[in-house]
HTML snippet that shows the backbone in 3Dmol.js (N, CA, C, O; Angstrom):
<script src="https://3Dmol.org/build/3Dmol-min.js"></script>
<div id="view" style="width:600px;height:400px;position:relative"></div>
<script>
const pdb = `
ATOM      1  N   UNK A   1      -4.276   0.099 -27.799  1.00  0.00           N
ATOM      2  CA  UNK A   1      -3.327   0.393 -26.669  1.00  0.00           C
ATOM      3  C   UNK A   1      -2.655  -1.088 -25.767  1.00  0.00           C
ATOM      4  O   UNK A   1      -3.102  -2.179 -26.119  1.00  0.00           O
ATOM      5  N   UNK A   2      -2.009  -1.062 -25.074  1.00  0.00           N
ATOM      6  CA  UNK A   2      -0.746  -1.910 -24.953  1.00  0.00           C
ATOM      7  C   UNK A   2      -1.097  -1.895 -23.107  1.00  0.00           C
ATOM      8  O   UNK A   2      -1.479  -0.764 -22.806  1.00  0.00           O
ATOM      9  N   UNK A   3      -1.078  -2.323 -22.548  1.00  0.00           N
ATOM     10  CA  UNK A   3      -1.080  -3.130 -21.476  1.00  0.00           C
ATOM     11  C   UNK A   3      -0.017  -3.650 -21.222  1.00  0.00           C
ATOM     12  O   UNK A   3       0.375  -4.523 -21.997  1.00  0.00           O
ATOM     13  N   UNK A   4       0.851  -3.271 -19.990  1.00  0.00           N
ATOM     14  CA  UNK A   4       2.587  -4.209 -19.763  1.00  0.00           C
ATOM     15  C   UNK A   4       1.910  -4.038 -18.092  1.00  0.00           C
ATOM     16  O   UNK A   4       1.251  -3.095 -17.652  1.00  0.00           O
ATOM     17  N   UNK A   5       2.435  -5.578 -17.234  1.00  0.00           N
ATOM     18  CA  UNK A   5       2.682  -5.416 -15.763  1.00  0.00           C
ATOM     19  C   UNK A   5       4.479  -5.055 -15.072  1.00  0.00           C
ATOM     20  O   UNK A   5       5.654  -5.424 -15.060  1.00  0.00           O
ATOM     21  N   UNK A   6       3.652  -4.221 -14.665  1.00  0.00           N
ATOM     22  CA  UNK A   6       4.727  -3.301 -13.826  1.00  0.00           C
ATOM     23  C   UNK A   6       5.198  -3.846 -12.688  1.00  0.00           C
ATOM     24  O   UNK A   6       6.350  -3.579 -12.345  1.00  0.00           O
ATOM     25  N   UNK A   7       4.197  -4.905 -11.722  1.00  0.00           N
ATOM     26  CA  UNK A   7       5.060  -5.619 -10.607  1.00  0.00           C
ATOM     27  C   UNK A   7       4.036  -6.632 -10.440  1.00  0.00           C
ATOM     28  O   UNK A   7       2.853  -6.306 -10.346  1.00  0.00           O
ATOM     29  N   UNK A   8       4.439  -7.915 -10.396  1.00  0.00           N
ATOM     30  CA  UNK A   8       3.995  -8.805  -9.435  1.00  0.00           C
ATOM     31  C   UNK A   8       3.384  -9.112  -8.343  1.00  0.00           C
ATOM     32  O   UNK A   8       3.609 -10.196  -7.804  1.00  0.00           O
ATOM     33  N   UNK A   9       2.544  -8.256  -7.846  1.00  0.00           N
ATOM     34  CA  UNK A   9       3.261  -9.268  -6.161  1.00  0.00           C
ATOM     35  C   UNK A   9       1.771 -10.168  -5.569  1.00  0.00           C
ATOM     36  O   UNK A   9       1.295 -10.362  -4.450  1.00  0.00           O
ATOM     37  N   UNK A  10       1.384 -10.557  -6.944  1.00  0.00           N
ATOM     38  CA  UNK A  10       1.140 -11.286  -6.532  1.00  0.00           C
ATOM     39  C   UNK A  10       0.191 -11.765  -5.079  1.00  0.00           C
ATOM     40  O   UNK A  10       0.391 -12.550  -4.153  1.00  0.00           O
ATOM     41  N   UNK A  11      -0.952 -10.802  -5.473  1.00  0.00           N
ATOM     42  CA  UNK A  11      -2.080 -10.604  -3.889  1.00  0.00           C
ATOM     43  C   UNK A  11      -2.755 -11.638  -4.304  1.00  0.00           C
ATOM     44  O   UNK A  11      -2.964 -11.957  -5.474  1.00  0.00           O
ATOM     45  N   UNK A  12      -3.126 -12.208  -3.278  1.00  0.00           N
ATOM     46  CA  UNK A  12      -4.493 -12.938  -3.241  1.00  0.00           C
ATOM     47  C   UNK A  12      -5.644 -11.997  -3.223  1.00  0.00           C
ATOM     48  O   UNK A  12      -6.524 -12.392  -3.988  1.00  0.00           O
ATOM     49  N   UNK A  13      -5.907 -11.012  -2.681  1.00  0.00           N
ATOM     50  CA  UNK A  13      -7.198  -9.946  -2.737  1.00  0.00           C
ATOM     51  C   UNK A  13      -6.348  -8.916  -2.396  1.00  0.00           C
ATOM     52  O   UNK A  13      -6.217  -8.570  -1.223  1.00  0.00           O
ATOM     53  N   UNK A  14      -5.595  -8.247  -3.562  1.00  0.00           N
ATOM     54  CA  UNK A  14      -5.506  -6.833  -3.508  1.00  0.00           C
ATOM     55  C   UNK A  14      -6.983  -5.786  -3.712  1.00  0.00           C
ATOM     56  O   UNK A  14      -8.049  -5.812  -4.327  1.00  0.00           O
ATOM     57  N   UNK A  15      -6.214  -4.867  -2.729  1.00  0.00           N
ATOM     58  CA  UNK A  15      -7.637  -4.363  -2.852  1.00  0.00           C
ATOM     59  C   UNK A  15      -7.058  -2.201  -2.300  1.00  0.00           C
ATOM     60  O   UNK A  15      -6.194  -1.758  -1.543  1.00  0.00           O
ATOM     61  N   UNK A  16      -7.758  -1.756  -2.894  1.00  0.00           N
ATOM     62  CA  UNK A  16      -7.764  -0.356  -2.044  1.00  0.00           C
ATOM     63  C   UNK A  16      -6.080   0.957  -3.047  1.00  0.00           C
ATOM     64  O   UNK A  16      -5.481   1.908  -2.546  1.00  0.00           O
ATOM     65  N   UNK A  17      -5.963   0.498  -4.096  1.00  0.00           N
ATOM     66  CA  UNK A  17      -5.001   1.266  -4.472  1.00  0.00           C
ATOM     67  C   UNK A  17      -5.271   2.571  -4.200  1.00  0.00           C
ATOM     68  O   UNK A  17      -6.366   3.113  -4.352  1.00  0.00           O
ATOM     69  N   UNK A  18      -4.194   3.117  -3.765  1.00  0.00           N
ATOM     70  CA  UNK A  18      -3.676   4.570  -3.365  1.00  0.00           C
ATOM     71  C   UNK A  18      -2.741   5.278  -3.796  1.00  0.00           C
ATOM     72  O   UNK A  18      -1.565   5.016  -3.545  1.00  0.00           O
ATOM     73  N   UNK A  19      -3.127   6.308  -4.529  1.00  0.00           N
ATOM     74  CA  UNK A  19      -1.873   7.070  -5.414  1.00  0.00           C
ATOM     75  C   UNK A  19      -0.823   8.490  -4.689  1.00  0.00           C
ATOM     76  O   UNK A  19      -1.076   9.631  -5.076  1.00  0.00           O
ATOM     77  N   UNK A  20       0.037   8.315  -3.903  1.00  0.00           N
ATOM     78  CA  UNK A  20       0.207   9.455  -3.061  1.00  0.00           C
ATOM     79  C   UNK A  20       0.890  10.431  -3.991  1.00  0.00           C
ATOM     80  O   UNK A  20       2.076  10.271  -4.278  1.00  0.00           O
ATOM     81  N   UNK A  21       0.369  11.170  -4.344  1.00  0.00           N
ATOM     82  CA  UNK A  21       0.767  12.099  -5.377  1.00  0.00           C
ATOM     83  C   UNK A  21       2.643  13.128  -4.634  1.00  0.00           C
ATOM     84  O   UNK A  21       3.684  13.382  -5.240  1.00  0.00           O
ATOM     85  N   UNK A  22       2.307  13.354  -3.451  1.00  0.00           N
ATOM     86  CA  UNK A  22       3.362  13.846  -2.384  1.00  0.00           C
ATOM     87  C   UNK A  22       4.740  13.438  -2.637  1.00  0.00           C
ATOM     88  O   UNK A  22       5.787  14.066  -2.794  1.00  0.00           O
ATOM     89  N   UNK A  23       4.266  11.541  -2.629  1.00  0.00           N
ATOM     90  CA  UNK A  23       6.052  10.808  -3.014  1.00  0.00           C
ATOM     91  C   UNK A  23       5.685  10.096  -4.208  1.00  0.00           C
ATOM     92  O   UNK A  23       6.529   9.212  -4.353  1.00  0.00           O
ATOM     93  N   UNK A  24       5.104  10.065  -4.843  1.00  0.00           N
ATOM     94  CA  UNK A  24       5.014   9.426  -5.561  1.00  0.00           C
ATOM     95  C   UNK A  24       4.737   8.062  -5.703  1.00  0.00           C
ATOM     96  O   UNK A  24       5.004   7.517  -6.774  1.00  0.00           O
ATOM     97  N   UNK A  25       4.432   7.673  -5.135  1.00  0.00           N
ATOM     98  CA  UNK A  25       4.517   6.317  -4.776  1.00  0.00           C
ATOM     99  C   UNK A  25       2.476   5.665  -4.739  1.00  0.00           C
ATOM    100  O   UNK A  25       1.409   6.258  -4.581  1.00  0.00           O
ATOM    101  N   UNK A  26       2.865   4.195  -4.981  1.00  0.00           N
ATOM    102  CA  UNK A  26       1.090   3.769  -5.091  1.00  0.00           C
ATOM    103  C   UNK A  26       1.199   2.351  -3.713  1.00  0.00           C
ATOM    104  O   UNK A  26       1.706   1.231  -3.657  1.00  0.00           O
ATOM    105  N   UNK A  27       0.431   3.204  -2.821  1.00  0.00           N
ATOM    106  CA  UNK A  27       0.295   1.833  -1.766  1.00  0.00           C
ATOM    107  C   UNK A  27      -1.409   1.068  -2.157  1.00  0.00           C
ATOM    108  O   UNK A  27      -2.310   1.522  -2.862  1.00  0.00           O
ATOM    109  N   UNK A  28      -1.350   0.033  -1.528  1.00  0.00           N
ATOM    110  CA  UNK A  28      -2.791  -1.324  -1.315  1.00  0.00           C
ATOM    111  C   UNK A  28      -2.514  -2.045  -0.379  1.00  0.00           C
ATOM    112  O   UNK A  28      -1.340  -2.083  -0.011  1.00  0.00           O
ATOM    113  N   UNK A  29      -2.885  -2.338  -0.130  1.00  0.00           N
ATOM    114  CA  UNK A  29      -3.175  -3.829   1.026  1.00  0.00           C
ATOM    115  C   UNK A  29      -3.563  -5.095   0.097  1.00  0.00           C
ATOM    116  O   UNK A  29      -4.055  -4.880  -1.011  1.00  0.00           O
ATOM    117  N   UNK A  30      -3.343  -6.399   0.546  1.00  0.00           N
ATOM    118  CA  UNK A  30      -3.525  -7.771   0.377  1.00  0.00           C
ATOM    119  C   UNK A  30      -4.398  -7.999   1.813  1.00  0.00           C
ATOM    120  O   UNK A  30      -3.910  -7.967   2.943  1.00  0.00           O
ATOM    121  N   UNK A  31      -5.751  -8.227   1.485  1.00  0.00           N
ATOM    122  CA  UNK A  31      -6.119  -8.221   2.729  1.00  0.00           C
ATOM    123  C   UNK A  31      -5.719  -9.641   3.110  1.00  0.00           C
ATOM    124  O   UNK A  31      -4.975  -9.819   4.074  1.00  0.00           O
ATOM    125  N   UNK A  32      -6.247 -10.797   2.290  1.00  0.00           N
ATOM    126  CA  UNK A  32      -6.018 -12.466   2.835  1.00  0.00           C
ATOM    127  C   UNK A  32      -4.609 -12.401   3.429  1.00  0.00           C
ATOM    128  O   UNK A  32      -4.407 -12.450   4.642  1.00  0.00           O
ATOM    129  N   UNK A  33      -3.686 -12.291   2.544  1.00  0.00           N
ATOM    130  CA  UNK A  33      -2.369 -12.306   3.024  1.00  0.00           C
ATOM    131  C   UNK A  33      -1.517 -11.316   3.891  1.00  0.00           C
ATOM    132  O   UNK A  33      -0.321 -11.421   4.166  1.00  0.00           O
ATOM    133  N   UNK A  34      -2.501 -10.212   4.307  1.00  0.00           N
ATOM    134  CA  UNK A  34      -1.816  -9.599   5.903  1.00  0.00           C
ATOM    135  C   UNK A  34      -1.090  -8.941   4.913  1.00  0.00           C
ATOM    136  O   UNK A  34      -0.238  -9.744   4.532  1.00  0.00           O
ATOM    137  N   UNK A  35      -0.960  -7.624   4.141  1.00  0.00           N
ATOM    138  CA  UNK A  35      -0.178  -7.248   3.624  1.00  0.00           C
ATOM    139  C   UNK A  35      -0.042  -5.969   2.880  1.00  0.00           C
ATOM    140  O   UNK A  35      -0.561  -5.850   1.770  1.00  0.00           O
ATOM    141  N   UNK A  36       0.765  -4.811   3.548  1.00  0.00           N
ATOM    142  CA  UNK A  36       0.658  -3.469   2.825  1.00  0.00           C
ATOM    143  C   UNK A  36       1.563  -3.391   2.129  1.00  0.00           C
ATOM    144  O   UNK A  36       2.668  -3.710   2.567  1.00  0.00           O
ATOM    145  N   UNK A  37       1.383  -2.857   0.557  1.00  0.00           N
ATOM    146  CA  UNK A  37       2.638  -2.630  -0.563  1.00  0.00           C
ATOM    147  C   UNK A  37       2.688  -1.617  -0.673  1.00  0.00           C
ATOM    148  O   UNK A  37       2.371  -0.734   0.125  1.00  0.00           O
ATOM    149  N   UNK A  38       3.005  -1.566  -1.455  1.00  0.00           N
ATOM    150  CA  UNK A  38       4.107  -0.075  -1.951  1.00  0.00           C
ATOM    151  C   UNK A  38       5.261  -0.054  -3.002  1.00  0.00           C
ATOM    152  O   UNK A  38       6.353  -0.603  -2.857  1.00  0.00           O
ATOM    153  N   UNK A  39       4.851   0.660  -4.071  1.00  0.00           N
ATOM    154  CA  UNK A  39       5.160   0.602  -5.233  1.00  0.00           C
ATOM    155  C   UNK A  39       5.755   1.717  -5.977  1.00  0.00           C
ATOM    156  O   UNK A  39       4.850   2.175  -6.675  1.00  0.00           O
ATOM    157  N   UNK A  40       7.028   2.493  -6.200  1.00  0.00           N
ATOM    158  CA  UNK A  40       7.727   3.702  -6.643  1.00  0.00           C
ATOM    159  C   UNK A  40       8.177   3.351  -7.792  1.00  0.00           C
ATOM    160  O   UNK A  40       9.107   2.588  -8.054  1.00  0.00           O
ATOM    161  N   UNK A  41       7.309   4.081  -8.655  1.00  0.00           N
ATOM    162  CA  UNK A  41       7.030   3.523 -10.293  1.00  0.00           C
ATOM    163  C   UNK A  41       8.940   4.733 -10.679  1.00  0.00           C
ATOM    164  O   UNK A  41       9.745   4.416 -11.555  1.00  0.00           O
ATOM    165  N   UNK A  42       9.107   5.950  -9.754  1.00  0.00           N
ATOM    166  CA  UNK A  42      10.213   6.152 -10.208  1.00  0.00           C
ATOM    167  C   UNK A  42      11.739   5.858 -10.404  1.00  0.00           C
ATOM    168  O   UNK A  42      12.611   6.063 -11.248  1.00  0.00           O
ATOM    169  N   UNK A  43      11.522   4.958  -8.525  1.00  0.00           N
ATOM    170  CA  UNK A  43      13.093   4.099  -9.200  1.00  0.00           C
ATOM    171  C   UNK A  43      12.705   2.584  -8.639  1.00  0.00           C
ATOM    172  O   UNK A  43      13.309   1.884  -7.827  1.00  0.00           O
ATOM    173  N   UNK A  44      11.055   2.248  -9.620  1.00  0.00           N
ATOM    174  CA  UNK A  44      11.042   0.532  -9.957  1.00  0.00           C
ATOM    175  C   UNK A  44      11.225  -0.195  -8.602  1.00  0.00           C
ATOM    176  O   UNK A  44      11.999  -1.152  -8.615  1.00  0.00           O
ATOM    177  N   UNK A  45      10.471   0.207  -7.146  1.00  0.00           N
ATOM    178  CA  UNK A  45      11.095  -0.135  -5.956  1.00  0.00           C
ATOM    179  C   UNK A  45       9.370  -0.927  -5.525  1.00  0.00           C
ATOM    180  O   UNK A  45       8.221  -0.587  -5.807  1.00  0.00           O
ATOM    181  N   UNK A  46       9.673  -1.539  -5.108  1.00  0.00           N
ATOM    182  CA  UNK A  46       8.717  -2.885  -5.092  1.00  0.00           C
ATOM    183  C   UNK A  46       8.413  -3.431  -2.918  1.00  0.00           C
ATOM    184  O   UNK A  46       8.933  -4.508  -2.628  1.00  0.00           O
ATOM    185  N   UNK A  47       7.671  -2.694  -1.744  1.00  0.00           N
ATOM    186  CA  UNK A  47       7.640  -3.272  -0.902  1.00  0.00           C
ATOM    187  C   UNK A  47       6.459  -3.495  -0.219  1.00  0.00           C
ATOM    188  O   UNK A  47       5.394  -2.918  -0.443  1.00  0.00           O
ATOM    189  N   UNK A  48       6.643  -4.250   0.527  1.00  0.00           N
ATOM    190  CA  UNK A  48       5.499  -5.192   1.144  1.00  0.00           C
ATOM    191  C   UNK A  48       5.830  -5.591   3.095  1.00  0.00           C
ATOM    192  O   UNK A  48       6.699  -6.392   3.441  1.00  0.00           O
ATOM    193  N   UNK A  49       5.127  -4.999   3.874  1.00  0.00           N
ATOM    194  CA  UNK A  49       5.029  -5.278   5.060  1.00  0.00           C
ATOM    195  C   UNK A  49       3.963  -6.822   5.384  1.00  0.00           C
ATOM    196  O   UNK A  49       2.751  -6.702   5.210  1.00  0.00           O
ATOM    197  N   UNK A  50       4.342  -7.728   5.689  1.00  0.00           N
ATOM    198  CA  UNK A  50       3.886  -8.143   6.459  1.00  0.00           C
ATOM    199  C   UNK A  50       3.279  -8.513   7.635  1.00  0.00           C
ATOM    200  O   UNK A  50       3.922  -9.332   8.292  1.00  0.00           O
ATOM    201  N   UNK A  51       2.112  -8.110   8.144  1.00  0.00           N
ATOM    202  CA  UNK A  51       0.872  -7.647   9.127  1.00  0.00           C
ATOM    203  C   UNK A  51       0.643  -8.609  10.110  1.00  0.00           C
ATOM    204  O   UNK A  51       0.722  -9.638   9.438  1.00  0.00           O
ATOM    205  N   UNK A  52       0.374  -9.018  11.438  1.00  0.00           N
ATOM    206  CA  UNK A  52      -0.446  -9.979  11.853  1.00  0.00           C
ATOM    207  C   UNK A  52      -1.888  -9.772  12.300  1.00  0.00           C
ATOM    208  O   UNK A  52      -2.491 -10.364  13.195  1.00  0.00           O
ATOM    209  N   UNK A  53      -2.240  -8.970  11.625  1.00  0.00           N
ATOM    210  CA  UNK A  53      -4.026  -9.223  11.429  1.00  0.00           C
ATOM    211  C   UNK A  53      -4.800  -8.485   9.696  1.00  0.00           C
ATOM    212  O   UNK A  53      -3.997  -7.899   8.970  1.00  0.00           O
ATOM    213  N   UNK A  54      -5.843  -8.560   9.359  1.00  0.00           N
ATOM    214  CA  UNK A  54      -6.300  -7.934   8.400  1.00  0.00           C
ATOM    215  C   UNK A  54      -6.189  -6.509   8.098  1.00  0.00           C
ATOM    216  O   UNK A  54      -6.402  -5.880   9.135  1.00  0.00           O
ATOM    217  N   UNK A  55      -6.049  -6.066   7.530  1.00  0.00           N
ATOM    218  CA  UNK A  55      -5.804  -4.418   6.923  1.00  0.00           C
ATOM    219  C   UNK A  55      -7.028  -4.056   5.699  1.00  0.00           C
ATOM    220  O   UNK A  55      -6.582  -4.325   4.583  1.00  0.00           O
ATOM    221  N   UNK A  56      -8.006  -3.682   5.672  1.00  0.00           N
ATOM    222  CA  UNK A  56      -8.495  -3.745   4.656  1.00  0.00           C
ATOM    223  C   UNK A  56      -8.764  -2.716   3.543  1.00  0.00           C
ATOM    224  O   UNK A  56      -9.526  -2.795   2.580  1.00  0.00           O
ATOM    225  N   UNK A  57      -7.757  -1.516   4.016  1.00  0.00           N
ATOM    226  CA  UNK A  57      -7.851  -0.139   3.412  1.00  0.00           C
ATOM    227  C   UNK A  57      -6.358   0.660   3.835  1.00  0.00           C
ATOM    228  O   UNK A  57      -5.634   0.390   4.793  1.00  0.00           O
ATOM    229  N   UNK A  58      -6.194   1.542   2.971  1.00  0.00           N
ATOM    230  CA  UNK A  58      -4.738   1.901   2.850  1.00  0.00           C
ATOM    231  C   UNK A  58      -5.162   3.634   2.507  1.00  0.00           C
ATOM    232  O   UNK A  58      -6.332   3.787   2.156  1.00  0.00           O
ATOM    233  N   UNK A  59      -4.604   4.461   2.559  1.00  0.00           N
ATOM    234  CA  UNK A  59      -4.595   5.944   2.065  1.00  0.00           C
ATOM    235  C   UNK A  59      -3.768   6.696   2.083  1.00  0.00           C
ATOM    236  O   UNK A  59      -2.889   6.269   2.832  1.00  0.00           O
ATOM    237  N   UNK A  60      -3.448   7.859   1.571  1.00  0.00           N
ATOM    238  CA  UNK A  60      -2.208   8.531   2.067  1.00  0.00           C
ATOM    239  C   UNK A  60      -3.018   9.768   3.496  1.00  0.00           C
ATOM    240  O   UNK A  60      -4.215  10.035   3.592  1.00  0.00           O
ATOM    241  N   UNK A  61      -2.075  10.200   4.250  1.00  0.00           N
ATOM    242  CA  UNK A  61      -2.503  11.492   4.792  1.00  0.00           C
ATOM    243  C   UNK A  61      -1.822  12.761   3.739  1.00  0.00           C
ATOM    244  O   UNK A  61      -1.168  12.492   2.731  1.00  0.00           O
ATOM    245  N   UNK A  62      -2.026  13.699   4.052  1.00  0.00           N
ATOM    246  CA  UNK A  62      -2.001  15.176   4.088  1.00  0.00           C
ATOM    247  C   UNK A  62      -0.460  15.139   4.838  1.00  0.00           C
ATOM    248  O   UNK A  62      -0.247  14.193   5.596  1.00  0.00           O
ATOM    249  N   UNK A  63       0.586  16.136   4.639  1.00  0.00           N
ATOM    250  CA  UNK A  63       1.435  15.771   5.766  1.00  0.00           C
ATOM    251  C   UNK A  63       2.440  14.382   6.072  1.00  0.00           C
ATOM    252  O   UNK A  63       3.325  14.154   6.897  1.00  0.00           O
ATOM    253  N   UNK A  64       1.901  13.706   5.117  1.00  0.00           N
ATOM    254  CA  UNK A  64       3.286  12.241   5.137  1.00  0.00           C
ATOM    255  C   UNK A  64       1.933  11.093   5.882  1.00  0.00           C
ATOM    256  O   UNK A  64       0.762  11.213   6.244  1.00  0.00           O
ATOM    257  N   UNK A  65       2.850  10.130   5.817  1.00  0.00           N
ATOM    258  CA  UNK A  65       2.409   8.735   6.330  1.00  0.00           C
ATOM    259  C   UNK A  65       0.842   8.382   5.781  1.00  0.00           C
ATOM    260  O   UNK A  65       0.340   8.960   4.817  1.00  0.00           O
ATOM    261  N   UNK A  66       0.244   7.456   6.474  1.00  0.00           N
ATOM    262  CA  UNK A  66      -0.984   6.801   5.772  1.00  0.00           C
ATOM    263  C   UNK A  66      -2.067   6.529   6.865  1.00  0.00           C
ATOM    264  O   UNK A  66      -1.775   6.778   8.035  1.00  0.00           O
ATOM    265  N   UNK A  67      -3.339   6.017   6.541  1.00  0.00           N
ATOM    266  CA  UNK A  67      -4.581   5.692   7.291  1.00  0.00           C
ATOM    267  C   UNK A  67      -4.928   4.472   6.482  1.00  0.00           C
ATOM    268  O   UNK A  67      -5.386   4.329   5.348  1.00  0.00           O
ATOM    269  N   UNK A  68      -4.381   3.229   7.900  1.00  0.00           N
ATOM    270  CA  UNK A  68      -5.283   2.087   7.993  1.00  0.00           C
ATOM    271  C   UNK A  68      -6.348   1.796   8.755  1.00  0.00           C
ATOM    272  O   UNK A  68      -6.555   2.059   9.940  1.00  0.00           O
ATOM    273  N   UNK A  69      -7.254   1.013   7.664  1.00  0.00           N
ATOM    274  CA  UNK A  69      -8.179   0.028   8.318  1.00  0.00           C
ATOM    275  C   UNK A  69      -7.810  -0.911   9.103  1.00  0.00           C
ATOM    276  O   UNK A  69      -7.410  -1.834   8.393  1.00  0.00           O
ATOM    277  N   UNK A  70      -7.712  -1.224  10.405  1.00  0.00           N
ATOM    278  CA  UNK A  70      -8.176  -2.614  10.763  1.00  0.00           C
ATOM    279  C   UNK A  70      -9.260  -3.105  11.565  1.00  0.00           C
ATOM    280  O   UNK A  70      -9.693  -2.561  12.581  1.00  0.00           O
ATOM    281  N   UNK A  71      -9.829  -4.578  10.843  1.00  0.00           N
ATOM    282  CA  UNK A  71     -11.440  -4.282  11.234  1.00  0.00           C
ATOM    283  C   UNK A  71     -12.156  -3.044  12.184  1.00  0.00           C
ATOM    284  O   UNK A  71     -12.227  -3.285  13.389  1.00  0.00           O
ATOM    285  N   UNK A  72     -12.545  -2.084  11.827  1.00  0.00           N
ATOM    286  CA  UNK A  72     -12.901  -0.637  11.809  1.00  0.00           C
ATOM    287  C   UNK A  72     -12.755   0.157  13.195  1.00  0.00           C
ATOM    288  O   UNK A  72     -13.479   0.727  14.011  1.00  0.00           O
ATOM    289  N   UNK A  73     -10.905  -0.239  12.915  1.00  0.00           N
ATOM    290  CA  UNK A  73     -10.214   0.347  14.270  1.00  0.00           C
ATOM    291  C   UNK A  73      -9.142   1.663  12.956  1.00  0.00           C
ATOM    292  O   UNK A  73      -8.508   1.260  11.981  1.00  0.00           O
ATOM    293  N   UNK A  74      -9.256   3.016  13.344  1.00  0.00           N
ATOM    294  CA  UNK A  74      -8.269   3.097  12.364  1.00  0.00           C
ATOM    295  C   UNK A  74      -6.639   3.237  12.837  1.00  0.00           C
ATOM    296  O   UNK A  74      -6.408   3.340  14.041  1.00  0.00           O
ATOM    297  N   UNK A  75      -5.664   3.240  11.992  1.00  0.00           N
ATOM    298  CA  UNK A  75      -4.637   3.778  12.551  1.00  0.00           C
ATOM    299  C   UNK A  75      -3.750   4.270  11.608  1.00  0.00           C
ATOM    300  O   UNK A  75      -3.657   3.836  10.459  1.00  0.00           O
ATOM    301  N   UNK A  76      -3.026   5.271  12.134  1.00  0.00           N
ATOM    302  CA  UNK A  76      -1.942   6.803  11.050  1.00  0.00           C
ATOM    303  C   UNK A  76      -0.832   6.305  11.879  1.00  0.00           C
ATOM    304  O   UNK A  76      -0.770   6.134  13.096  1.00  0.00           O
ATOM    305  N   UNK A  77       0.498   6.006  10.437  1.00  0.00           N
ATOM    306  CA  UNK A  77       1.301   5.562  10.621  1.00  0.00           C
ATOM    307  C   UNK A  77       1.951   6.591  10.038  1.00  0.00           C
ATOM    308  O   UNK A  77       1.425   7.169   9.087  1.00  0.00           O
ATOM    309  N   UNK A  78       3.255   6.993  10.545  1.00  0.00           N
ATOM    310  CA  UNK A  78       3.894   8.387   9.988  1.00  0.00           C
ATOM    311  C   UNK A  78       5.109   7.367   9.279  1.00  0.00           C
ATOM    312  O   UNK A  78       5.352   6.199   9.586  1.00  0.00           O
ATOM    313  N   UNK A  79       5.729   8.151   8.309  1.00  0.00           N
ATOM    314  CA  UNK A  79       6.761   7.324   7.539  1.00  0.00           C
ATOM    315  C   UNK A  79       6.720   5.975   7.004  1.00  0.00           C
ATOM    316  O   UNK A  79       7.151   4.977   7.582  1.00  0.00           O
ATOM    317  N   UNK A  80       6.213   6.011   5.946  1.00  0.00           N
ATOM    318  CA  UNK A  80       5.799   4.360   5.717  1.00  0.00           C
ATOM    319  C   UNK A  80       6.521   3.951   4.538  1.00  0.00           C
ATOM    320  O   UNK A  80       6.713   2.749   4.351  1.00  0.00           O
ATOM    321  N   UNK A  81       6.882   4.685   3.843  1.00  0.00           N
ATOM    322  CA  UNK A  81       7.875   4.974   2.811  1.00  0.00           C
ATOM    323  C   UNK A  81       9.526   4.375   3.208  1.00  0.00           C
ATOM    324  O   UNK A  81      10.420   3.931   2.487  1.00  0.00           O
ATOM    325  N   UNK A  82       9.425   4.620   4.815  1.00  0.00           N
ATOM    326  CA  UNK A  82      10.590   3.704   4.927  1.00  0.00           C
ATOM    327  C   UNK A  82      10.588   2.597   5.388  1.00  0.00           C
ATOM    328  O   UNK A  82      11.702   2.236   5.770  1.00  0.00           O
ATOM    329  N   UNK A  83       9.637   1.747   5.544  1.00  0.00           N
ATOM    330  CA  UNK A  83       9.432   0.247   6.130  1.00  0.00           C
ATOM    331  C   UNK A  83      10.455  -1.098   5.072  1.00  0.00           C
ATOM    332  O   UNK A  83      10.412  -2.289   5.381  1.00  0.00           O
TER     333      UNK A  83
END
`;
const viewer = $3Dmol.createViewer("view");
viewer.addModel(pdb, "pdb");
viewer.setStyle({}, {cartoon: {color: "spectrum"}});
viewer.zoomTo();
viewer.render();
</script>
């Protein structure tokens, strides 16, 4: 078995990897750097959004968008694929 680095996000504390089977993308957060990350393996596209607070986790929602956890507050984002 071989291992290949697909994307070097240089995350300081990468957490909460979540696969979105509806959109074929992988989400994760970098807690320390306050980033929301998205990788699409079909297009080999990596995107990140830097926000102004720590985000603890991310998960895709049925029907689109994601759920985010900020210091015990849940936020629902619609259309995150377009950020």
